[in-house]
N, C-alpha and C positions, 0 to 999 in steps of 0.2 A: 613413677617410674623414668628411668632411662629409656628415650628413642632410641629405635632401632635404626643401620645405618642407612637404609633406604625409604624410611616413614618421613624424611622432612628433606624439604628442598636441595641442602647442603650432602644427603645422602646420595637422593637422586643424581644430583650432578657431578661427584664424585664417583659414581658408579660407571656414569655415561663415559666419562675420562678413561676410565681404566679399561675398558673396551679398548681403548686407543694405544696403550700403554705396554710398552713389551714387558717380559716374565720380570717380576722382581726378583732381588738376591734374596738368600735364607736372612741376612741379619739385616733387619728392620732399623731404620735411624732417622730422625728427622735432626735436621741442625740450623743453624744462622752463623753470619760471620758479621753482623751488621745492626749496630743499636745505636739508635736516632733518637733527639727528643722529641716529643709530641706534644708539647706547649710553650709557650711566648718565655716564661720565665723558669724551665726548668733547673734547678741545682743541682742536677748532677750531668754530666757529658762522660761519654765514652770514646778513648782514642782506638782502643781497640776491644773487640766485642767476639768469643766464641762460645757457643752454645750446642751442645749435643744431646739430643734427646734417645735413649737408647731403649727400649720397652720391655727387652727380653729381661733385664735387672733392674725395671724400674726406679731410674735413678736418671738425673740432668748435671750432667758437666758443665760448668763456667770457667772461663777464664776473662776476665775482665782488666781492663786500664782504663782509669779516668780521672777525672777531678770530682771532689763532690763538694758544695757547701751547705750541706745538713749536717745538721747536730741533733742528738736527742734521739729517744725511741721512736721507731716508723713503724708500719704496716703497709704488706706488699698487697696491693687488689691487683691480679695476674685476671687476664682475658686473650682470649685464642680465637681468633676470627678466622674463617676460611671462607672464600669465594664472599666476603661482606656479609657473614655471616657468623654471630658469635656465640660461638659452639662450646666453651668452658670457662667457666667464670670462678674465680678460687683465692680467696682471704689466704696470707702467709706472714707469720711471725718471726720474725729473724730469731729473735731468743729464743723460741721454741726448738729451732731447728738447731742454735747452737751455731751460727754464720760469724765468723773471726771479722771482727772488726766494721760488722754491723749490727751488733747490739751493746750498748748503744751506736749508731752513725756518729762522726767525727769528720770537721772542714780538713778538708787537704787531698791530695793524690790519693787514688787507690788502685792497688795491684792484689788483687785475689785470684785463688786457685780453687776451688771445691766439688765438691757432689752434693745433690738435694735429692734424698728419697723421696720417691714420688709413691703413695697408695695404691693400688691395684683397682680401685673404684676407678682414680683420675686415670689411671691408663688405659681403663676399659671405655672410656666415654671416648677416646677416638676411634672411627672406624678403620677396621683392619686395609681397609681398602685404599686409606690413606699414604699409607704407605711407598704403595707402587703407583699412583696416578702422576704424571709427568707434569711436570714445573707445576708443582703444589702452590697456591695462589693464598698463602696463608700467612699472618704474620702473630707475634704475642706483645699483649700490649701492657704496660705496669704501670699501674700507679702508685707513685709512694705517698702515704698519708701521714703527715703529722699524730701521733698518740694523744696530744694534747689539744690542737687546737683543730685537729681532722680536717685539716685543710690538706689540699695534695701540693706537696712540695718540689713535685717531679713527676717528670712522665716520658718513659722510653718506649720505644717500641724496636721488635726484630721481625724481620722476615724471615718464613722458615722453608726450608727447601727438605727434599727425603732424596736428593743427590738423582731423581729420575729427570730428561727432559727428552724434549724432542729438537733440541739443537743437536744433531749429529752430525760429525763430519762425512759420512757415508749418505748422507742428503744431498749435500753437496756436492760430493765427487759425483754421482746418480747423475742429477739435473746436469751440470756441467759437462759430462759427458755424451749424453742425450742430446744436448742443444750442439754441443761439435758435431758430434756423427750425423746430424742432419742437416748443418750445413756444408761440411764435408760429401756427403752425398747428393745434395744439390751441385755443387761445383763438378762432382764425377759424370750425374747424368749429364748436364748441360754440356761437357765436355766429349760423350758417346753422342751428342746430337738429340736428344728426348728433350728440347725445350719447354716442351707444355709441363713436363712431370718437373724437371727441373724447378720452374716458375715456382708452383706446389710447395715443392717440398722447400724451396728457400723462403717462401712465402712464412708458410707457417712455423719455420724454424726460427726466423725473426718476430715473429709475434709471441711465441713461447719463450724467446729471451729478453721479450719487452714486459710480458708478462712477470718474471721472475725480478727485475728491476724495479717493478711496481713494489714489488712486496718489500721488496731491501728498502726502497725510497720510504713505506710505512713505517719500519724499523728506524730509520733515521732523522723522524719527527720527533720535535720535542714533547709529545704527549703523552703522559704517562700509559703506559700499556700493561696490559695485565700480563706476568709471566709465562703464559705459553703464547702470547700473540709474541711478546720479545723472541723467545728462542726458538718460535717458527719464522720468524722473518729474516734470524741471524742466518737462516741456511741459506739465504741468498744471497749474503752479502759479497763473495765471490765476484757476484755479477758487477759491483763496484769496485772492487781492486782491493778489498778489504780482507786480506790472507796475511795470516803471519807465516813468515821465515826467520829462524833465529839468528843468521847472519846477516839479512836485510835488516833488520831492525839495527843494528849494529853499525852499518854503513849508514842508515838516515841520520842516528843519534850523532855521527862523528861528520855528515855533512852539512848536516845544522849548526854544530859549535865553530865548523872552518868558517861559516859563512854568517858568522856575528849572532847566532841563537842561542836561547839557552833550551836545552831539553827538559821538558818535563819529566820529573819522576816518580810516579804515582805508583808504579806497578812495583817499582824496587823498594816501595817504604809500608808494601801492605802488613808488615809486624807491627809498623808502629802506629798505623792509620785507620779508620775505618770509613771504606767507603759504600755507600747507595747506591745502586744502578734505577732505580726507580721512585717515582715519585707522583704525587696523582695530580701535583699543578705545579708549574712556578709560583703561582700566588702564592701558594701552602709553602713552598721552601721561603719565599721571602719572609714568611709571618711567623714562621718558627727560627727564623734567622740562621738558616743554616750556610752552610758554603759551597755555591756554586762551583763545580771544577771549571779552573781556570787553567790556563795556558801558559807555559816557559816560566819568568822568575817566580810566579804566584805559587805554582805547587812546588818548584824545585828548590825552592829558600824557603819555604814552610812545610813540607812534608813533614819533616820529621819533629815540627815542635805544633803540630796543630791538633788542637785543643776540639774540635768539631768534626763531625764527619763531612765529609767532600761529597755531595752530589753530583752525580754526571748523567747527562742525559741527551738524548739526539745521537748526532754522530759519535760524539765522544765517549758514549754509552754504547754504542755500536761497539767502537775503538778497545773500547774496556774488557767487554765479554770475549773479542777477539786477541786482548792478551797484548794489545798495542798500544804503544804511550798516545799521548792526545796528539804530541807536537811531530808525531812520525806517519799519521794517517793519510795526510796528503802524499807527503813523498812517495808513501807504500801502493797508493793508488795509480800514482803518476808509473813507477817503475815496472807494474804489473802491467798495466798498458800498451808500454813500450816495449816489454818482454812477448807481450801477445803478438804486436804488430811484427818484430824481428821476426819471431821464429816461423810466423804467415808465412811473411816474404821468401823466407828462408827455405818453407816447405814448398813452394811453388818454384823456385828456381830447381830447386832436387828434382821436381818431379818432371820438370820439362828437360833434365837431363838422363833421368832417368827413359824417359818416355823414347827421345833420340838415341839412346844404347839398346833400347828394346827393340826400337823398328831396326834398325841396322844388324842385330843380334838375330833378329826373325824371331824375336819371342810373342810378338802378334804383327798383326798385318800392317801395310803403311798408312792407313787410312785412320788408324784410329788415333784419337785426340789432332787430328789434322789441324783443324781450326785453332785448337790451341799451342801446336806446335810452331804453327805459322806464325800467331800474333800475342804469343805468349805477355809481352810486355805490356799490349794495351789490356790484356786481359788482368796483369799483377795491377794494373793500375785501378781499373775497377775494383778489384778486391779490396784493396788498400783502402778506396774511399767507403766501402762496404765497412768494412771494420772500423773506419771513424764514425759512420753512422751507430753502428751497433754500442761504440765506447763515447758517444757524445753526452747520454743523462749520466754517467758516470762522470765524467771530467768536468762538465758544466757545474753538478752540485760541489764538487771538491774542489776545483779552481775558485768558485765565489764564493766558497766558505773560508778557503784560504786567506783570502782579501779580506774578510773581516775578523782572522784571528792573529795574522801576519807575523809567522814564526819565526822568519829571518828574510831578510832584503832580496837573498836568492831566490827563494821558496814564491817569493811572490812576484818578481820578472817570469820565473817557471809560469805561475797561477796563471798570469796576464797572456803570456807566450799561446800556451795551450788553448784555452781558452776563444781568444781571440781567432788564432788559424784557425783550429777545427770550425768555429761560426762562420767565418769568411768562406772556409772549402766547402762547405756544405751546403750556403747561402749561395755563392756562387755557382755550383752543380747544379743546383734547382733551379736557380735564372736561368742556366746551361740548355736544361731539359725542356722549360717554358720556351726558351725561344724554338728551338728544337722543332717542337710541336707546334708549336705556329707556324713555322714555315712549310710546316709538312700539310696542314689545312689549308693555308693559302695557296699551295703548288695544288694538292691533290684531294682536299676537301677530307682527309684523312687524317688521323696523326700518327696512326701507326705506320704509316708509309715508312716516313722516314726513322722515327724512333725505332724498326724493329727490322728496317731492311738494309741497314747498313750497319754493317758488324762495328767498325768503330766507335759510335753513338751506342750501341748497345751493350758492348764489354766494358764500354769505361763509364757509360751515364746509367746503363740498364738498372741498376742496384737501387734507383731512386725510383722507377716505373714499373717495373714486370710485374710488383705484384698488384698495383691499381689496373682495371681497364683502363683501352687506349684513351676515351674521353676524359679518365680521371687524373691524368698524366698531372695536374698541378697538385697535387691531394698532398703530396711531401713538402710545401710548403705549410700548410697547417698542421704536419706532423711533427716537422721540426719546430715550429712555434709554440707548440703544446709542449714539448719537451725543454723548450729552453725557460718556458713561464713557470712549468713544474719545478724545473731545478732551481731558478730563483727561489719560490717560496719555501723549500728546502733547505737553501743554503743559507736566505737571508733572516728566515725564520725563524731561527734557532732561541729566541728569546720570548717566543710564545707561541704557545702549543695552540692555542685556540685559535691564533689568527693562521697558522699555517693549515690546520683542520677546516678551516672554512673557506678559505682561498682552494685548498684541493678540492672541496665539494664543488665548487663552481667549476673548478676546471675541468674534472671529471663529466659534471652533468653536460657542459657545453660541446663536450667530446664526444659523447655519447649520442646526445641529440644530434649531432652532424652526423656521423657515420649513421644512423638510423636512417635520415632523411635522403643523406647524397648515395650511401652503400659503395663507396667507391672502389671494391677492390674484385679481382680477378673474374670471381664468377659467385653462384649463391652457397658453394659451401664453404669459399674463402672469407665470403662476408659474415655469416652464420660464425664462423670463427673466431674473425675478430669480433665481431659485435659483441659475442660471450664475453670475451676478454674485458672490454671496456665498460659491458653491465657488472661484471664482477669488482673491478676498479672502483666503479661507481659507487658498489654496496660497500667495498672496502673504507670510503670514505667516511660513509654516514656511521659505521660502527668507531674511525678514528675520534668522531664528532662527540659521539657519546662517550668515547674514553674521557674527554678533557674534561667530564663533569660540568660542563654547561648548562645541562637540565639538570642539577642535584637531585639525580637516582639514587635510590637507594644502593647500597654496595654488593650485596646479591644481584640486580641487573647488571654492576658492571662484569662481574665474575661471570655470569652465564653469557654475556655479549662477547666477553672473551672467548669463552669455548664455542660458539656459534662460529666464532670468525675461524679459529683454526678448521674447526667441522667442515666449512664452506671450503674455504680455499685449499685442505689437502685432498678434499674428493675431486675438485675442479683441476688441481694440479694435475694429479693421476690420469684424472681424463684426457687433459689436454697431451699429456706424454706417451697415452698411449696412441691416441691420434696421429701424434708426429711419425712416434715410431714404427707405424703401419706403413704411413707414407714412404717410411724412409727404407725398411725392408723390402716394399715393392720396388723402387727406386732402385736398389743396388741387387736384388736376384730375379726381377724380370725379364724376360727376354726382350717384351717391348712394352715399357713402363705407361707410354703415353695412351694405351688402351681403356687405361684405368679411368683417364680424363676428358668429359668433352669437349670438343676445339671452342676455343675463346669467342665470343659474338664479335668482337672487333677485327675477327681474321688477321692477327698478328702471325699465326704459324704459316701463312701464305708467305711472309715475306720474311720470315727466318729462313737461312738457310739450316738445312738438316738431312738425315737419311733415307727422308721419306721420299716417293718417287714425285714427280709432280701428274698430279690426278685431278685437278679444276685448275678454272682458266685464273684465280687469284693466285693460284702456283707459281704459273706461267709468269705476269704479272711482277709476282715477289722477284722472281728468277733476272728477268730483264733488269728489276730493278738494281738488285746485286752486283748482276753481273759475273762471272767464274775468276773470285777470290783464289788468287793464287799465293804461293809464297812470296813472289815477286812483290806483288801487290801492299801485300805487308810490310815489306821490308823498305819498298821507296817512299812509304807514307810516313809523313815528320809526324808521329805520335802527339806533339803536342800545337802542331796546327791545322785548326781547325777547319781552313780552309780546305783540306784535304779530304774531307768527309760529306755526305752527301747535305750535311745539314748547314753547309754554306751554301749551297747551291751550284759550287765550281769546282774543280778540283785539276790534278795534272793532266788531268786526259782531255784538256780544253780544247787542241787541235785535232787530232786524228782520232779521238774516243769520244763517246758519251761519258757522262757522269757516272752511268751503271757500268763502266767498260765495253760498251757497244763500239763496233766501228761506225765511224759515221760515213756516209755519201760522198764521194769527191768534193761533189759540189758546195760541201758544206765543213770538210775537213781541214781545207785551204783558206778557207774566210777567217777575217777579224772580225768578230760582234764589237761593237763597240761598247763600253762601259753603262751599264745601268744608270739612267739619269734618276735623280730624286723624284719617290712619288711610282716608279714603276714596279709592279709586280714582281714577286720571284719568278725565276724561271724553273721548269721542270726541269730533273737530272734527266727525263726520258722528253725528247723530242717527242712533240706531238704532229710534227712534219712526219715522221715517219711511221707510216703503216704495218708496226710492228705486231700487230693481232689483227688479222682479217675480220669483217666482218660481214663478208660476201660470202661465206662458205664454200670458197674455193677452197681447194686440195694445198696442202702447205709445200707440196713438192711441185706448184705450178707458178705461174707469175700473179701474186695477187692482183686484184684490183683497186682501185679508189674506191674510197667511201663515195665519191658525188659518183661513179657507176653504176649505182646499184640505187633503182629508184624507191625499195623500201628499206633504206639505212636508216628512216626515224624510226622506224618499228623494232631497231632489234639492238641489240646491246652493242657494247665495245667490241666484243669477241665472242667466236662459237666456240664448243668444245673441239677436240682434236678429231680430225677422222682418220689422222695414222701416229698413234702414239711411241711408233718406235722413229718417226721422224724428227730431226730437230727444230730449235723455236726457229720463231719466223724471220730472222735476221742472215739465216742460211739456207740460201735456195739454189738453186740451180743456175735462177735467172736475176738477174740485179731487182730487187724490192726498188728501188728507189727511180725506178722510168730511164728514159733516156739521158745522157746527160746533158746537162742543162736545162733541164728541164724544171719549173718551178710547180711545187708542190704547196701552194698558197690552198688551192681548193679542198685541198686535205684538211687542211688545218681549219680552215673554216667549217667542213660539215662535222668535222670530229667536235667540235666545239657545240653544234646544233645537236649532238647526239644526246638519249637520256642519261641518266644516273648510272655510273658502271656499277658492276655488284660489289664490288667491292667498297663504293661510296654507301651502296646502301647496309652492306653490311654493317659498316661501322656506325652506324643509324644518319648518314647524310642523304636524304630524300629529295633533289633537287629536279 
């Protein structure tokens, strides 16, 4: 008795998949467009194969072109295998079906088009649900047996499809819009002064984008992937610049020819050749002597006369599914990256112009986006660096892969240029952040002091550290190393899927262990968000290792694992997208979005210039460290001169102003300090001799007393709360805070060094 569709593992699996698929069309169809040999000495090879099974008329249509070395009467044994489960087995006698040219078979070329009627009993063996499940993992395998010797003289197999897939353009567009919207929302929120919200939204958006890129890299490996996994990962190839535009492919082809290369013609010869986009391992490909898809002249010269199917895998498989010629993949990715950077830079410049026009026209207040309008060039530099960080995984894989393919001399030069320049830029930026943080710790015992109080450092380099807590500023270096090594395995490991799977498994395991121990991100929620992504990425590499067949598991196990991979990642992606959408919506539509987030424990908010009032002692210290940054301050700074930022320890205010823009007393404003000798500690931008924050409890409007004047100064902090919130900061007094002219404030400096740790030191985790 024939089993029902849900009484077997195959039926249950298909039933589950059907719940995830859209409504199928009224016309049920199963087809295949690739016929491949499945034994070493197969005497039949197809150059083109199309078969369509239409159950409504109980027939199968064949369109075959190939070469046969078989002569005599034969019998065909047909097997239909779905998700590794052998669903149908049937014997076919060509003579009984009166198939032209196959009764008997003769050696030579074969070109045949015919219909084969199928009995209703055979049609009923296919579960109805199989016609609607997306990315059906099924194949038909045919053994041709000689009737005299009963030996198998040929074996061919064809992948089956029901024209339903999870590879949808709508999925790619939706994920791209959401990720882009979150990045724009973080920029707008930052411009409005909500730095805490902007940091959270940007961190989540970058993590979401990184997860999408990790999904795309899975699809770029040379490992056999079940159809549903291939289609799912194809949705995220836009993050790697694999986007097809018709005229752009013509430009890439022209450029390659103009620079001495030979473009492939695989897509333009599909009517003459058979292409297989999936196989279970490269060892299997070698065993059956199939042709692995090559580049340049190999494909271009032999496409029309190829007698064996071409198998594409890894990055070429991704390009083929996107209908991009293999020789155009690298250049396509480079062009889209440059377009992305160019349009973003133009958008920032246009927004700057719009803001100026809007302020002059009175469309919004003059303090709207004031920081952005005053220092938009520095902000633009920071944005460009962030774009380089976003595109680094893409360019690492494509550039290194191009070095192995060598499409043309010019493309090799482009690959070297982009890879070296981007790697150097990000490495130098990370080292710059490391130096700034070290200087801040040396001068103030707190890395957040300079990293967040200097607008130049924050706007230019903040993309590398704002998502981490202040004491984990260094974690961008392991992140860059993680991206680089992972990209190298994907790019250089295209010849061995097992090596790629093992390498990626080790990389993801080390990264997961590291982030679980260090928890470097800014708060618990952000740590949970990113550790969850690292956990899923590690789980995906386990699936990838199973897909390599290294464990020799049954086919049904591989099929089930593919469905589980899709299910886990689909649900996880939806959860991440919802979280990002919620945080983005809150940032854009809430009047005060910072109320949703707890203040950072590293007290960065006290050093970042924002619209909030100075309500704490840390805010007062941060305001003093920043000074009053005006439009003139932005314009007079050399944007490329590091000495003008607090990170250098000195600036243009050297003679009449402190590093924070605070006027110096007459006794020091005209003095000339000797250059620092080798071994001297860095000088703080805040002169410790100036009692800007008195600790004796005297009112702000009175003459402050030196630290040495109070007998209890050892038992108090650096400064006390304000007695009058409407008064100005400590350096604006009715009477000079610096004492009589010519007085030496050496006692103040000594006593300040003897004080207990200040609150902003304790807040960053430094207790001395």
